[in-house]
N, C-alpha and C positions, 0 to 999 in steps of 0.2 A: 696497211695503216687503220682504215673501217674495221673490219677483222678485230682489231684490241679495243677499239669502243666501244665498237657490237658486244663482246662480251664483257666489257664491264660500262651496264649503262645504267650508271648513272651520273646523278645533276652535275656537268663542270661549267666553267669559265674556258667556252673556246670561240675559234675562229667560224663563222657561222658557213664561211668560203670554205674551207678544207677540214675540218674538225679538229685545228691542232688545240691542245689544253693548252691555256695558258695559266699560268705563275704572277696575276701581279699585284706588285703591294697595294695598290690602289686604284681608281677609275685610268683608264688609257688616256694620251691626250690624244689634240685634234690628228697630230702627224703621228702617232706610232703607227706602225705596221705589221703584221705575222709575219716569223719568218718563217714559215711552212710556205706556206702561196703569197706571200707581201703585198696582199689587201685590208686598206685599211681599219681598224680596229673600234674606234668611234664612231658607228655607224649605226644606221637606224634600224637595220637587221640583226647585231647584234646586245639590243637594247632591249628592259623587261614591259615596254610598254609596244614593243612591234608585235600591227593586229593587221596582218596581210588583207582582211577579211572587213574593215571598216575604208572608207573613205581615203584619207591619205594614210592610211595603215598605222597610226599611232591611237593608241588609245589615252595618251593624255590629251584633252583636251588645253593646259595651256600651251603646249609645245605649238611653234610657227610651222609652217608644212617644209617640209626638205624634199627638193624635185628629186634626188638624187639618191635612195635608199643606201645606195650602197660604198660612198665617199664621204669621208672625212669632212664632220660639220662641230659647228657650232653650240648643238642646240645643250643650255644648262639641266636639261629636266632628263638627261643621258645617263640611266644607270643601267648596266652592266646587267645582263642577262643568264643565270645560271640554269643550264638545260642539257637531255640528256640530246646529242646529236646523234641529227639524219640532212644523211649528205644531201645535194638540192639536185632536184631533176631537173636540167635540163630539160624544157620546153621546143616545142621548134614553134615558132613564129605566126601570129594572123596570115598573113600574107602563106608562106608555107602551108597551114591545114587548107585555104583557100583554092590553092596550085594543086595538093592533093584532093581536093573534094571536085574540083575539076575533070581531070584528068578520070578518076570515076567515073563520074555520069556520062563524059566522053567514050570512056572504055581505052582510053590510048595505052 
C-alpha cells in the first residue's frame, strides 16, 4: 500500500498511522476512526498545528495542552492537515537504548 502512496506523492488527507487516504465531507468527529487501522482521526497528529519540535507539540497557542496526541480530543482549533504521507518509524524506547549502550560498554 505504501508503494502506491509513494508513487503518488501529492498532499492528501490521510491517517497519520497507516497512510490510508481519507475522503471526508468535513472535519472528522471525535469518535471517527480510520477504516484501515482503527486509529482515531480527530487527533493532534492529524492536525495542521501538529509540531513535534515544539514543547507542547502544537503551533496554535490558543489550544489547550492535550496529553495524548494519538487519541481523539475536543480541541476546537483542530483542522485536518493535507500532507504527503511518510510512514512512522518506530523508535526504540529510551530504556531500550540505555540497555543497548550498557551492553556495548560491558561487551556482552
